[in-house]
C-alpha positions in Angstrom: -25.8 43.3 -69.2 -26.2 39.5 -69.6 -26.2 37.6 -66.3 -26.1 33.8 -65.7 -27.5 32.9 -62.3 -26.3 29.8 -60.6 -29.2 29.0 -58.2 -29.2 26.7 -55.2 -32.2 24.6 -54.2 -31.5 24.0 -50.5 -34.9 23.9 -48.7 -37.5 24.6 -51.3 -37.7 25.2 -55.1 -35.1 27.7 -56.2 -37.8 30.3 -57.0 -38.8 30.3 -53.3 -35.3 30.3 -51.9 -34.1 33.4 -50.0 -31.3 33.7 -52.6 -33.9 34.4 -55.3 -35.8 37.0 -53.2 -32.8 38.7 -51.6 -30.2 38.6 -54.5 -31.5 37.4 -57.9 -34.8 39.4 -58.1 -33.2 42.7 -56.9 -30.5 42.3 -59.5 -33.1 41.6 -62.2 -35.1 44.6 -61.2 -32.2 47.1 -61.0 -32.6 48.1 -64.7 -29.2 47.0 -65.9 -29.9 43.4 -66.9 -31.1 43.0 -70.4 -30.9 39.2 -70.6 -30.5 36.4 -68.1 -30.4 32.7 -67.7 -31.0 30.6 -64.6 -29.3 27.3 -63.8 -30.4 25.3 -60.7 -27.1 23.6 -60.1 -27.9 21.9 -56.9 -30.8 20.0 -58.5 -28.5 18.8 -61.3 -25.8 17.9 -58.8 -28.2 15.7 -56.8 -29.7 14.1 -59.9 -26.8 13.6 -62.2 -23.5 14.3 -60.3 -20.8 17.0 -60.3 -19.3 16.1 -63.6 -22.6 16.6 -65.4 -23.3 19.8 -63.5 -19.9 21.2 -64.3 -20.1 20.3 -68.0 -23.6 21.9 -68.3 -22.5 25.1 -66.6 -19.4 25.5 -68.8 -21.5 24.8 -71.9 -24.0 27.4 -70.8 -21.3 30.0 -70.2 -19.8 29.3 -73.6 -23.2 29.5 -75.4 -24.8 32.3 -73.5 -21.6 34.4 -73.1 -22.7 36.3 -70.0 -21.2 39.5 -68.8 -21.4 38.2 -65.2 -22.0 34.9 -63.5 -23.9 35.2 -60.2 -23.1 32.2 -58.0 -25.2 31.7 -54.9 -23.8 29.1 -52.5 -25.5 26.3 -50.6 -24.0 23.6 -48.3 -20.3 23.5 -48.8 -20.2 20.0 -50.3 -23.0 20.9 -52.7 -21.9 24.3 -53.9 -20.3 25.0 -57.3 -16.6 24.1 -56.9 -13.8 26.7 -57.0 -12.1 24.9 -59.9 -15.2 25.5 -62.1 -15.4 29.1 -61.0 -11.8 29.6 -62.0 -12.5 27.9 -65.3 -15.3 30.4 -65.9 -13.1 33.4 -64.9 -10.4 32.0 -67.2 -12.8 32.5 -70.1 -12.9 36.2 -69.2 -16.2 36.1 -67.4 -16.3 37.7 -63.9 -18.0 35.7 -61.1 -19.8 37.1 -58.2 -20.3 34.6 -55.4 -22.7 35.3 -52.6 -22.0 33.1 -49.5 -25.0 32.3 -47.4 -24.9 31.2 -43.8 -28.0 29.2 -42.7 -26.5 27.3 -39.8 -28.0 28.3 -36.4 -25.1 26.6 -34.8 -21.5 25.8 -36.0 -21.5 23.0 -38.6 -21.0 19.5 -37.2 -17.4 18.3 -37.5 -18.3 15.4 -40.0 -20.0 18.0 -42.3 -17.0 20.3 -42.4 -14.7 17.3 -43.0 -16.8 16.3 -46.0 -16.9 19.8 -47.4 -13.1 20.0 -47.5 -12.6 16.7 -49.4 
C-alpha cells in the first residue's frame, strides 16, 4: 500500500508531533505500507498560503498515486480544507482524516468564528 501523510506542525516539528507518534509511525510499522510520502501542510500554509498548499497536495496525489491519504488535522482554520479532500476523493483516492482535540477548554468564540469562514 502507498500512503500519503498530510502532517500538521502545530507545536513542534512534525516529526515530534503527537500525530506522528500516535498515528503515522504505527501505520508505517504495521507491515502493510510499502511506500509513503510526507507533506507538512501546515508549514506550507503558513509560509506560502492555502492556494499553494492545495496545489502542491493535488500535484503530489497525482504524481505519487497513493492508495490512501492520511490527513491529520490541526487548528480548524489551518487544517486541509474539505474542498481539497473532496477533490482527492474525486480522483478515486480514499482519505482517512484523524481529528485531534488539543483544547483544554472550549475554543474561544473568535477562533470558532474564524474557522467557519
